[in-house]
Phi, psi and omega in degrees: 000304178297323179299319178296320179298315180296320177297315179299319178295314182298316184273006175078017178275344176243112182238099185305324182290346181254005179288143180272148176285146175295134184273069182273171177298322179296319178295316179300319180295315179296319179297316179296317179299316179301314180297319179297316180296317179298316179295322177297316179298317179297319179298315179299316181294323178292321177299324179277005178060043176272107190292332182255034184303313181297321178295319178298314179298316178300318179297319178297314180299313181297321179291325178292322177299318178300315179296316181297317178299321178298315179296318180294318178299317178295320177295320178297316178301314178299321178296319177297314180299316178298316178299319179294318178295317178297321177300320179292323181291327183286330184300000000 
């Protein structure tokens, strides 16, 4: 089983960055909240006549995605290191 996982990882059949999130009620709730906050910000910006409101929101979202990807990559790296250490201990 673990051997199959390592083979899948090695041959590119397991790509962590392309895994989908489980579509749970908690995830749906968080997604809805995020959408509501973005829409509220856009409404406020439109009332204030900020012409590039959507671009600003898009830039904020994209920069947050970059930060989030960095955090996820570091967590993945830590997981790989932990797995390798556990593998050495088991031998």
